[in-house]
C-alpha positions as CSV (number, residue, x, y, z in Angstrom):
1,M,62.3,163.3,52.3
2,G,62.4,161.8,55.8
3,Y,60.0,162.1,58.7
4,S,61.0,165.6,60.3
5,E,59.1,167.6,57.7
6,L,55.3,166.0,58.4
7,V,52.6,168.0,59.5
8,F,50.1,166.6,61.4
9,P,47.3,168.6,63.4
10,Q,48.8,170.5,65.9
11,N,46.7,169.1,68.9
12,A,47.7,165.7,67.1
13,V,47.5,162.9,70.5
14,F,50.0,159.7,69.6
15,L,49.5,156.7,71.5
16,V,52.6,154.7,71.5
17,T,52.5,151.1,73.1
18,G,55.4,149.6,74.0
19,G,56.7,152.9,74.4
20,A,59.3,151.8,77.4
21,G,61.0,149.9,74.8
22,F,63.8,150.0,72.0
23,I,61.8,151.5,68.9
24,G,58.5,152.6,71.2
25,S,60.8,155.0,73.1
26,N,62.3,156.0,69.8
27,L,59.3,156.7,68.3
28,C,58.3,158.4,71.4
29,E,61.3,160.9,71.2
30,A,60.8,161.6,67.6
31,L,57.2,162.7,68.3
32,L,58.1,165.2,71.2
33,G,60.8,167.0,69.4
34,M,58.4,168.0,66.7
35,G,56.0,169.3,69.2
36,Y,53.6,166.5,69.8
37,T,51.3,165.5,72.4
38,V,52.5,161.6,72.7
39,R,50.5,158.8,75.3
40,C,53.1,156.0,76.1
41,L,51.4,152.7,77.1
42,D,53.8,150.2,78.8
43,D,54.2,146.8,81.5
44,L,57.9,147.2,81.9
45,S,58.0,143.7,81.2
46,T,60.4,143.8,78.4
47,G,60.8,148.0,78.2
48,K,62.8,150.2,80.9
49,R,61.8,152.8,83.1
50,E,64.4,154.5,82.3
51,H,63.2,154.8,78.6
52,T,60.4,157.1,80.1
53,E,62.0,159.2,82.7
54,M,63.7,160.5,80.1
55,F,60.9,162.1,79.1
56,A,59.1,162.7,82.2
57,E,60.1,166.3,82.9
58,N,58.0,167.0,79.0
59,P,54.3,168.5,79.5
60,N,53.5,166.8,76.2
61,Y,54.6,163.3,77.3
62,T,52.0,161.1,79.6
63,F,53.0,157.4,80.9
64,I,50.8,154.8,81.7
65,E,51.9,151.6,83.4
66,G,49.5,148.6,82.1
67,D,48.9,145.7,80.2
68,V,47.7,145.5,76.4
69,K,46.1,141.8,77.8
70,D,43.8,144.3,80.0
71,F,41.4,145.8,78.1
72,D,40.3,148.6,80.0
73,T,43.4,149.9,79.9
74,C,43.5,149.8,76.6
75,L,40.3,151.6,76.5
76,K,41.2,154.8,78.9
77,A,44.8,154.4,76.5
78,C,43.2,155.3,73.3
79,E,40.8,157.5,74.9
80,G,41.2,161.1,72.9
81,A,44.2,159.8,70.7
82,D,44.4,160.4,67.1
83,Y,46.9,157.8,66.0
84,V,47.7,154.6,67.6
85,L,51.7,153.5,66.6
86,H,51.3,149.5,68.4
87,Q,54.6,148.1,69.5
88,A,53.6,146.2,72.3
89,A,54.7,142.4,71.6
90,W,57.2,140.5,73.1
91,G,59.9,139.3,70.5
92,S,62.1,136.6,69.5
93,V,62.0,133.4,68.5
94,P,63.4,131.0,70.8
95,R,61.2,132.8,73.5
96,S,58.2,132.0,71.2
97,I,59.0,128.5,71.2
98,E,59.5,128.1,75.0
99,M,56.3,129.9,75.5
100,P,53.5,129.4,73.0
101,L,50.5,130.4,75.0
102,F,52.2,133.6,77.0
103,Y,53.2,134.8,72.9
104,C,49.2,134.5,71.8
105,A,47.8,136.1,74.8
106,N,50.3,138.8,74.8
107,N,50.6,139.4,70.9
108,I,48.0,138.4,69.3
109,S,44.8,138.9,71.8
110,G,46.8,142.1,72.9
111,T,47.2,143.6,70.0
112,L,43.0,142.3,69.4
113,N,42.2,144.7,72.7
114,M,44.1,147.3,71.1
115,L,42.2,147.4,67.5
116,E,39.0,147.0,69.7
117,A,39.5,149.8,71.8
118,A,40.9,152.0,68.8
119,R,37.5,151.4,66.7
120,R,35.7,152.1,70.1
121,S,37.6,155.5,70.5
122,G,37.6,156.6,67.1
123,V,41.0,156.9,66.2
124,K,42.1,157.9,63.0
125,K,44.9,155.8,62.1
126,F,46.4,152.4,63.5
127,V,49.9,151.9,62.6
128,Y,51.3,148.2,64.4
129,A,54.5,146.3,64.1
130,S,54.7,143.1,61.9
131,S,57.6,141.4,61.5
132,S,59.6,139.6,58.2
133,S,59.6,136.4,60.1
134,V,55.7,136.0,58.6
135,Y,57.6,134.9,55.4
136,G,58.6,131.8,56.8
137,D,60.4,129.3,54.6
138,E,59.9,131.0,51.0
139,P,62.5,130.9,49.8
140,N,62.6,133.4,47.3
141,L,64.6,136.6,47.6
142,P,64.0,139.3,48.2
143,K,60.8,139.0,50.2
144,T,57.8,140.4,48.6
145,E,54.3,141.1,50.1
146,G,51.8,138.3,49.1
147,R,54.4,135.2,48.6
148,E,54.4,133.8,52.1
149,G,55.9,130.4,53.1
150,N,54.8,128.3,56.2
151,L,55.4,129.8,59.3
152,L,58.2,128.8,61.5
153,S,57.5,129.6,65.3
154,P,54.9,130.9,67.6
155,Y,56.3,134.1,67.3
156,A,55.7,134.6,63.2
157,L,51.8,133.1,63.4
158,T,51.4,135.6,66.1
159,K,52.1,138.1,63.9
160,R,50.6,136.5,60.5
161,C,47.3,136.6,62.9
162,D,47.6,140.7,64.3
163,E,47.9,140.9,60.4
164,E,45.0,139.3,59.4
165,W,43.0,140.7,62.7
166,A,43.6,144.6,61.3
167,K,42.5,143.6,57.4
168,Q,39.4,142.7,59.7
169,Y,39.2,145.8,61.5
170,T,39.5,147.8,58.0
171,M,37.4,145.8,56.2
172,H,34.2,145.6,58.8
173,Y,34.8,148.4,61.2
174,G,36.9,150.9,58.9
175,L,39.5,151.3,61.2
176,D,42.8,152.4,58.8
177,T,44.9,149.8,59.8
178,Y,49.0,149.5,58.5
179,G,51.5,146.8,59.4
180,L,54.7,147.0,59.5
181,R,57.2,144.2,58.4
182,Y,60.5,145.3,60.2
183,F,63.4,143.9,59.0
184,N,65.9,143.7,61.9
185,V,66.1,146.9,63.4
186,F,68.9,148.1,65.1
187,G,70.1,151.3,67.1
188,R,70.0,153.0,69.9
189,R,68.8,152.0,72.9
190,Q,68.5,148.4,71.8
191,N,69.0,146.0,74.6
192,P,72.7,144.2,74.2
193,D,71.8,142.1,77.6
194,G,69.9,138.5,77.4
195,A,69.8,135.4,76.3
196,Y,67.1,136.9,73.7
197,A,69.1,140.0,72.9
198,A,69.3,141.3,69.4
199,V,72.7,140.5,67.5
200,I,74.4,143.5,67.1
201,P,74.0,145.3,70.2
202,K,74.8,141.8,72.1
203,F,77.9,141.9,69.7
204,I,78.8,145.4,71.0
205,R,78.4,144.4,74.3
206,Q,80.5,141.3,73.9
207,L,83.4,142.5,72.5
208,I,83.5,145.8,74.2
209,S,83.5,143.4,77.6
210,G,86.2,141.4,76.4
211,E,84.3,138.8,75.7
212,R,83.9,136.0,73.2
213,P,80.6,135.9,71.3
214,T,78.8,133.3,69.3
215,I,77.6,133.2,66.4
216,H,74.9,130.6,65.6
217,G,75.1,128.6,62.3
218,D,77.9,129.3,60.2
219,G,77.6,132.9,59.9
220,R,76.6,132.9,56.4
221,Q,73.1,133.6,57.3
222,S,72.0,137.2,55.6
223,R,69.4,139.9,56.9
224,D,68.2,143.1,55.7
225,F,69.3,145.3,58.5
226,T,67.2,148.2,59.1
227,Y,68.1,151.2,61.2
228,I,65.7,152.7,64.1
229,E,65.3,156.2,61.8
230,N,63.9,154.0,59.1
231,V,61.3,152.7,61.2
232,I,60.5,156.3,62.4
233,E,59.9,157.2,59.1
234,A,57.6,154.2,57.9
235,N,55.2,154.5,61.4
236,L,54.8,158.1,60.9
237,K,54.5,158.5,56.9
238,A,52.1,155.4,57.5
239,C,49.7,157.4,59.9
240,L,49.1,159.7,56.3
241,A,48.4,157.0,54.4
242,P,45.1,157.0,52.4
243,H,42.4,155.0,53.2
244,E,43.2,153.1,50.1
245,A,46.6,151.7,51.6
246,A,45.0,150.6,54.9
247,G,44.2,147.2,55.6
248,Q,47.8,145.7,54.3
249,A,50.9,145.1,55.6
250,Y,54.5,146.2,54.2
251,N,57.9,145.4,54.2
252,I,60.0,148.2,56.1
253,A,63.9,147.6,55.5
254,Y,66.4,149.2,53.9
255,G,66.2,146.5,50.5
256,G,70.3,145.3,51.6
257,R,71.7,142.3,52.6
258,E,74.2,141.8,54.8
259,Y,76.0,138.7,55.9
260,L,76.3,138.1,60.1
261,I,80.2,136.9,59.3
262,D,80.5,140.0,57.7
263,I,79.3,141.9,60.2
264,Y,80.9,140.8,63.1
265,Y,84.4,141.2,61.6
266,G,83.8,144.9,60.8
267,L,82.4,145.5,64.4
268,T,85.6,143.7,65.6
269,K,87.6,145.9,62.8
270,A,85.7,149.1,63.8
271,L,86.5,148.7,67.7
272,G,90.1,148.4,66.7
273,L,89.6,144.2,67.9
274,D,91.0,140.9,66.4
275,T,88.8,138.8,68.7
276,E,87.3,135.5,67.0
277,P,83.7,133.9,67.6
278,F,82.6,130.8,68.9
279,F,80.5,129.1,66.7
280,G,77.2,127.3,68.0
281,P,74.4,125.6,66.5
282,D,71.7,127.1,64.2
283,R,68.3,128.1,66.3
284,P,65.5,126.9,65.7
285,G,62.8,128.3,63.5
286,D,65.5,131.1,62.2
287,I,65.3,132.3,58.8
288,K,68.3,131.7,56.7
289,H,68.0,134.5,54.5
290,S,66.3,137.6,54.7
291,N,66.3,140.6,51.9
292,A,63.2,143.0,51.2
293,D,61.3,144.1,48.6
294,I,60.3,147.6,49.8
295,G,58.1,148.8,46.3
296,K,54.8,148.5,48.0
297,A,55.8,150.6,50.8
298,R,58.0,153.1,48.4
299,R,54.3,153.0,46.3
300,L,51.6,153.4,49.1
301,L,53.4,154.7,52.1
302,G,55.8,157.9,50.7
303,Y,58.3,155.4,52.8
304,D,62.0,156.4,51.3
305,P,64.5,155.4,53.9
306,E,67.1,157.8,54.3
307,W,69.5,155.4,56.5
308,S,72.0,152.5,55.2
309,F,73.5,150.0,56.8
310,A,76.6,151.5,56.9
311,R,76.0,154.5,58.0
312,G,72.9,153.4,60.6
313,I,75.9,151.0,62.0
314,E,78.8,153.8,62.3
315,E,76.1,155.6,64.5
316,A,74.9,152.7,66.4
317,I,78.6,151.8,67.1
318,A,79.1,155.4,68.8
319,W,76.1,155.5,70.8
320,Y,77.2,152.2,72.2
321,R,80.5,153.5,72.9
322,E,79.3,156.0,74.7
323,H,76.7,154.3,76.8
324,L,77.9,150.9,77.6
325,K,80.5,152.0,80.4
C-alpha cells in the first residue's frame, strides 16, 4: 500500500519545514490532496515562493515565512501541530565544505530548535530528513543501519548530529522521532539550476538546452536513486509508526543501484539526443557507491516503495519536458 489510503485524525495538523523546497512542497501537496491541514515553514533561502503560491487558494494551507535558526519562529510554527515533517536543511556536500559554520547553524541548531519546539508543543510525531551521506567511507553494500564509516563532509556530519539529537529527545523527553536517510531523491520540482543542483534534473536541463553536461569522475559511481513518491510514503508511514520504532534512523530508497554513466545515456536516449558528456575531476567528499538495504524500514515503518527507478525517471523526464520551456 502506498500513502493515499493512510488515515490520520480528521483534524490532524501537519507542519512541513522546508515546505517550499523540492521534497517539502511535494509533502504539502500530498497532504492537502488527502484533505489535511498543512502549515509550511520556510525562509525561502533555497525553497521557491512559487511552491507556496501554488497552494495559496487552499483554505487548509498556511505559509509561514521564517527561519528554523530562530527558536521563537519554530515555537509559533509548532503550536497546535500534531505531526512535524522536518525537511528544512541546506543540502550539497561540496557547498558544506565551503560553508561549515552555516551548515552547523542551519542543519544542526535549526533541527535542535525544531525538536525543542515540538517537545514543548506536544507534537505527536517528529519525522526528519537525514541522509545516506552518514555512511561515509563504509565500503560494504548494501548500506545497512548501524554500520557507518568515517564521515566525509560537514553535510554528513550535520545529518549524523541530527540523528543523535533526535535519539536524545526520544530517550529523555518522550518525543517520537524518526530519521529518514534519503538516498538520492529525484522527481518533479527538483531544482535543475545552479552549481549545486542534483545530477538528474541538471543533466535534463542541460541536454534540453543543447549543452554538454559534465560528469564528475568516470561515471562508474553508483547510487540508489529514489523517486519522490517513495519519500512521501516513508514520511507519512513514519507518522503512523509505533513508539517502539522511534529514536532510530531508517534507509529510505528503492533498494536498487544505478550507475551514473548509464543514467546519462538513458536520458540522452529518452530525449532523442546523441550528446556526449564531458568528464571532470571527482568531487571532494563524494561517496563512490551507494545502495540501500531497506529491510528495517519495511519491518518497523511498513515502508513498501512502489516506484522503481525506471518508472520514476519516465515521470520525471515528462515533467521536466513540460516545465523546462
